[in-house]
LOZARO-734489 format. One line per 8 residues: number of its first residue (from 1); their letters; for each residue z, x, y of N, C-alpha, C. Coordinates in Angstrom, 2 decimals. Example, Ala and Ser with C-alpha at 12.3 -4.5 7.8 and 13.67 -1.06 7.14 Angstrom:
// residues 2
1> as> 7.80/13.19/-5.69/7.80/12.30/-4.50/7.80/13.20/-3.30  7.08/12.85/-2.25/7.14/13.67/-1.06/7.87/12.90/0.03 $
END
This chain:
// residues 117
1> mkdlrfeq> -60.09/-80.65/-181.46/-60.76/-78.76/-181.44/-60.07/-78.30/-180.34  -59.60/-76.59/-180.69/-58.82/-76.11/-179.57/-60.08/-75.37/-178.06  -60.12/-74.98/-177.85/-60.63/-74.58/-176.72/-60.43/-73.07/-176.99  -58.40/-72.65/-177.17/-58.97/-71.59/-177.14/-57.84/-71.39/-177.56  -57.81/-70.19/-179.42/-56.36/-69.65/-179.61/-56.60/-68.35/-179.66  -55.05/-67.93/-179.75/-55.29/-66.21/-179.61/-53.88/-65.97/-181.08  -53.81/-65.83/-181.13/-52.45/-65.02/-182.58/-52.94/-63.92/-182.86  -51.73/-63.02/-182.48/-51.22/-62.36/-182.62/-50.18/-61.56/-183.88 $
9> krplsrie> -50.13/-60.93/-184.76/-49.02/-61.00/-185.48/-49.31/-59.30/-186.20  -47.89/-58.51/-185.39/-48.11/-57.16/-186.26/-46.78/-56.86/-186.22  -46.23/-55.91/-186.84/-45.17/-55.42/-186.46/-44.58/-54.83/-185.31  -43.39/-54.68/-184.51/-43.07/-54.08/-183.28/-41.39/-54.27/-183.48  -41.22/-52.88/-182.56/-39.92/-52.42/-182.84/-39.31/-53.15/-181.38  -37.81/-53.22/-181.35/-36.89/-54.05/-181.00/-37.78/-53.61/-179.34  -37.63/-52.96/-179.05/-38.04/-52.53/-177.28/-39.48/-53.06/-176.58  -40.57/-53.34/-177.81/-41.90/-53.34/-178.09/-41.47/-55.40/-177.56 $
17> aadqltal> -40.36/-55.67/-178.52/-39.93/-57.43/-178.56/-39.92/-57.87/-176.95  -39.20/-57.42/-176.69/-38.25/-56.73/-175.19/-39.61/-57.04/-174.29  -40.04/-55.91/-174.20/-41.60/-55.72/-172.95/-42.43/-56.66/-172.65  -42.46/-57.07/-174.12/-43.42/-58.54/-174.26/-42.71/-59.79/-173.82  -41.16/-60.18/-174.22/-40.42/-60.83/-173.34/-40.35/-61.04/-171.69  -40.41/-59.85/-172.21/-40.36/-59.21/-170.05/-41.27/-60.00/-169.39  -42.65/-58.82/-169.78/-44.07/-59.43/-169.30/-44.29/-61.11/-169.09  -43.66/-62.23/-170.49/-43.51/-63.54/-170.08/-43.05/-64.24/-169.48 $
25> atalregg> -41.66/-63.35/-169.22/-41.22/-63.55/-168.16/-41.16/-63.77/-166.70  -41.88/-62.60/-166.34/-42.40/-62.30/-165.66/-43.20/-63.57/-165.20  -43.90/-63.15/-165.59/-45.19/-64.09/-165.85/-44.52/-65.52/-165.56  -43.75/-66.51/-166.06/-43.32/-66.92/-165.74/-42.81/-67.72/-164.36  -42.12/-66.60/-164.34/-41.35/-66.60/-162.46/-42.46/-66.57/-161.67  -43.25/-66.01/-161.34/-44.38/-65.74/-160.39/-45.04/-67.19/-160.80  -44.85/-67.60/-161.66/-46.29/-69.43/-161.65/-47.88/-68.43/-161.46  -48.33/-69.57/-160.67/-49.67/-69.59/-160.36/-50.81/-68.88/-161.27 $
33> eaeldlgs> -51.97/-67.93/-160.64/-52.13/-67.82/-162.26/-51.62/-65.88/-162.74  -50.82/-66.08/-163.90/-50.33/-64.54/-164.10/-50.85/-64.27/-165.51  -51.31/-62.64/-165.58/-51.65/-61.81/-166.82/-50.77/-61.81/-167.70  -50.92/-61.82/-169.03/-50.38/-61.30/-169.65/-51.23/-60.03/-170.90  -50.51/-58.72/-170.91/-50.85/-57.66/-171.12/-50.94/-57.82/-173.12  -51.27/-58.28/-173.34/-51.73/-58.56/-175.40/-51.75/-56.81/-175.86  -52.06/-56.34/-175.54/-52.07/-54.51/-175.74/-53.52/-54.12/-176.52  -54.25/-55.48/-177.13/-56.13/-55.26/-177.13/-56.67/-56.16/-175.98 $
41> gtvslrvp> -56.06/-56.72/-175.57/-56.41/-56.65/-174.02/-56.31/-57.69/-172.79  -56.38/-58.38/-172.18/-55.15/-59.01/-171.03/-55.94/-60.43/-171.04  -54.54/-61.30/-170.96/-55.25/-63.21/-171.06/-54.42/-63.23/-169.33  -54.93/-64.03/-168.72/-54.66/-65.00/-166.90/-54.77/-66.46/-167.50  -53.02/-66.81/-167.55/-53.50/-68.08/-167.65/-52.69/-68.69/-166.01  -53.11/-70.20/-165.68/-52.74/-71.10/-164.26/-51.48/-71.57/-165.26  -50.46/-71.12/-164.85/-48.85/-71.86/-165.29/-48.24/-72.54/-163.69  -48.25/-73.31/-164.41/-47.48/-74.47/-163.63/-46.21/-74.21/-163.39 $
49> ddlhgele> -45.14/-75.00/-162.03/-43.66/-75.39/-161.76/-42.91/-75.67/-163.02  -44.15/-76.85/-163.42/-43.27/-78.08/-164.90/-43.75/-77.59/-165.96  -43.17/-77.00/-167.74/-43.88/-77.49/-168.46/-42.70/-77.64/-169.38  -43.05/-77.69/-170.56/-42.50/-78.22/-172.16/-42.28/-77.06/-172.56  -40.62/-77.12/-172.92/-41.11/-75.72/-174.30/-39.82/-76.20/-175.15  -40.08/-75.57/-176.28/-38.96/-75.45/-177.77/-39.13/-74.39/-178.20  -37.51/-74.49/-178.07/-36.39/-73.70/-178.94/-36.41/-73.16/-180.38  -37.03/-72.86/-181.16/-36.78/-73.28/-182.48/-36.17/-71.92/-183.67 $
57> ieigngei> -35.07/-71.88/-184.26/-34.43/-71.14/-185.07/-33.97/-71.26/-186.12  -34.70/-70.63/-187.60/-34.66/-71.07/-188.71/-34.01/-69.66/-189.48  -32.59/-70.64/-190.20/-32.83/-68.91/-190.89/-33.23/-69.87/-192.56  -33.10/-68.73/-193.51/-32.92/-69.21/-195.14/-33.97/-67.59/-194.88  -34.44/-67.76/-196.81/-34.48/-66.70/-197.59/-34.49/-65.19/-197.21  -33.53/-64.82/-196.62/-33.15/-63.77/-196.40/-34.06/-63.42/-194.97  -34.22/-64.45/-194.14/-35.22/-63.66/-192.73/-34.50/-65.30/-192.03  -35.08/-64.35/-190.64/-34.11/-65.48/-189.69/-36.10/-65.25/-188.52 $
65> eleiefkw> -35.85/-66.67/-188.10/-37.31/-66.55/-187.73/-37.13/-67.71/-186.25  -37.26/-66.87/-185.40/-37.30/-67.69/-184.35/-38.25/-67.88/-182.97  -38.39/-69.53/-182.65/-40.05/-68.97/-181.92/-39.68/-70.00/-180.76  -40.64/-69.45/-179.97/-40.05/-69.95/-178.77/-41.72/-70.58/-178.00  -41.91/-71.46/-177.90/-43.14/-72.74/-177.33/-43.23/-72.88/-176.12  -43.88/-72.22/-175.23/-44.33/-73.23/-173.98/-45.38/-74.07/-173.65  -45.83/-75.58/-173.57/-46.70/-76.15/-173.23/-46.91/-76.58/-171.93  -48.71/-76.35/-171.76/-48.28/-77.49/-170.26/-49.81/-77.79/-170.72 $
73> ptgrrraa> -50.37/-78.54/-169.19/-51.70/-78.83/-169.34/-52.72/-78.34/-168.94  -53.84/-78.31/-168.94/-54.68/-77.08/-168.86/-55.69/-77.68/-167.58  -54.97/-78.97/-167.33/-55.85/-79.75/-166.70/-54.45/-80.56/-164.90  -55.16/-80.09/-163.44/-53.80/-81.13/-163.22/-54.09/-83.01/-163.95  -52.67/-83.37/-163.64/-52.32/-84.37/-163.81/-52.70/-85.72/-162.78  -53.82/-86.63/-163.57/-53.05/-87.40/-162.10/-52.32/-89.13/-162.29  -52.33/-89.75/-161.41/-50.92/-91.07/-161.99/-52.24/-91.72/-162.31  -51.85/-91.79/-163.56/-51.96/-92.79/-164.12/-52.37/-94.51/-164.04 $
81> aptaavaq> -52.63/-95.32/-164.05/-52.59/-96.72/-163.97/-51.62/-97.29/-164.66  -50.94/-98.61/-164.37/-50.25/-99.14/-164.94/-50.98/-99.79/-165.94  -50.46/-99.47/-167.95/-51.56/-99.93/-168.61/-50.73/-101.81/-168.30  -51.14/-102.47/-169.18/-51.12/-104.00/-169.16/-49.95/-104.48/-169.91  -49.36/-103.43/-170.63/-47.82/-103.17/-171.12/-46.75/-102.61/-170.21  -46.96/-102.15/-169.55/-45.96/-101.86/-168.22/-45.78/-103.23/-167.80  -46.89/-103.62/-166.77/-47.14/-104.11/-165.76/-46.00/-105.47/-166.93  -46.00/-106.26/-168.06/-45.44/-107.02/-168.71/-43.83/-106.59/-168.65 $
89> eaaprksa> -44.03/-105.01/-168.99/-42.58/-104.52/-168.85/-41.54/-105.51/-167.67  -42.47/-104.62/-166.22/-42.04/-105.26/-165.54/-41.96/-106.50/-164.26  -42.84/-107.63/-165.17/-42.43/-108.90/-164.85/-40.79/-109.57/-165.31  -40.98/-110.70/-163.90/-39.68/-111.13/-165.08/-39.50/-111.80/-165.86  -38.60/-112.37/-166.67/-38.96/-112.34/-168.08/-38.43/-114.29/-167.76  -38.71/-115.52/-169.09/-38.37/-116.28/-169.35/-36.86/-116.37/-169.94  -36.09/-117.05/-170.20/-35.23/-116.71/-170.75/-35.50/-118.08/-172.46  -35.07/-117.03/-173.19/-35.42/-118.23/-174.41/-34.36/-118.93/-174.41 $
97> parggtga> -35.12/-120.51/-174.91/-33.27/-121.31/-175.37/-32.25/-120.96/-176.07  -31.23/-120.89/-176.23/-30.11/-120.55/-176.92/-30.59/-120.99/-178.91  -30.27/-120.56/-179.23/-30.20/-121.07/-180.79/-28.61/-121.13/-181.57  -28.43/-121.79/-182.24/-27.18/-121.73/-182.26/-27.06/-121.11/-184.08  -25.90/-120.66/-184.98/-25.67/-120.14/-185.67/-25.67/-119.33/-186.08  -25.89/-118.40/-186.56/-25.00/-116.98/-187.09/-26.00/-115.82/-186.57  -26.99/-116.16/-186.44/-28.01/-114.84/-185.82/-29.20/-114.80/-186.93  -28.14/-114.86/-188.08/-29.58/-115.23/-190.10/-30.83/-115.51/-189.46 $
105> grgksakr> -32.05/-114.67/-190.06/-33.19/-114.83/-189.50/-33.40/-114.66/-188.34  -33.38/-113.89/-187.26/-33.61/-113.69/-186.58/-34.23/-112.39/-186.07  -35.52/-111.81/-185.59/-35.66/-111.33/-185.34/-34.94/-109.63/-184.52  -35.79/-108.26/-185.17/-34.65/-107.34/-183.98/-35.10/-107.55/-182.53  -36.30/-108.31/-182.40/-36.66/-108.43/-180.64/-35.64/-109.79/-180.07  -35.14/-110.28/-180.81/-34.17/-111.07/-180.50/-32.73/-110.93/-180.29  -32.27/-110.07/-181.22/-30.90/-109.41/-181.36/-30.80/-108.14/-180.26  -32.03/-107.48/-179.45/-31.51/-106.98/-178.90/-31.83/-107.78/-177.09 $
113> aaakk> -32.48/-108.37/-177.43/-32.05/-109.39/-176.12/-31.07/-110.27/-175.75  -30.48/-110.83/-177.28/-28.65/-111.18/-177.05/-28.50/-109.67/-177.16  -28.41/-108.71/-177.19/-27.52/-108.30/-177.17/-27.20/-107.52/-175.73  -28.65/-107.42/-174.96/-28.74/-106.60/-173.36/-28.09/-107.72/-172.23  -27.79/-109.02/-173.05/-26.44/-110.36/-172.09/-25.52/-110.02/-172.03 $
END
C-alpha cells in the first residue's frame, strides 16, 4: 500500500504544461524541501541530491505519450551490511580441476568460469 498518491489529469495548454515543468525543474534544482503548486493545492517534498529518472516516449494510435518519472527513497538509506552471498563473492575461490573433453555437459557457471580465465 502506498503512503500517499496524488494524480491529476486535466486538459492543459502548452503554456500551462511548460509552467508545471518549470515549477518541477525549479524544485529539483533547489533540492531540500520543495513546494509544488498543483493548482488545487501545494505539495511539499524532500528532494535528495540523487534520484532515479525514467523518460518514456510512445507513439501509436494517433497519439504521442511522454512520461517523465523520478523516484527516490522516502527516508535516508543506511549502509547495508554485506550479505552472505556478497561475502562469498569477495572470498578467494579455489580453482576446480580441469576437465577434459569438448565442454559438452558443462553447466553455465562452469562455462562462465572458463571464459574468465
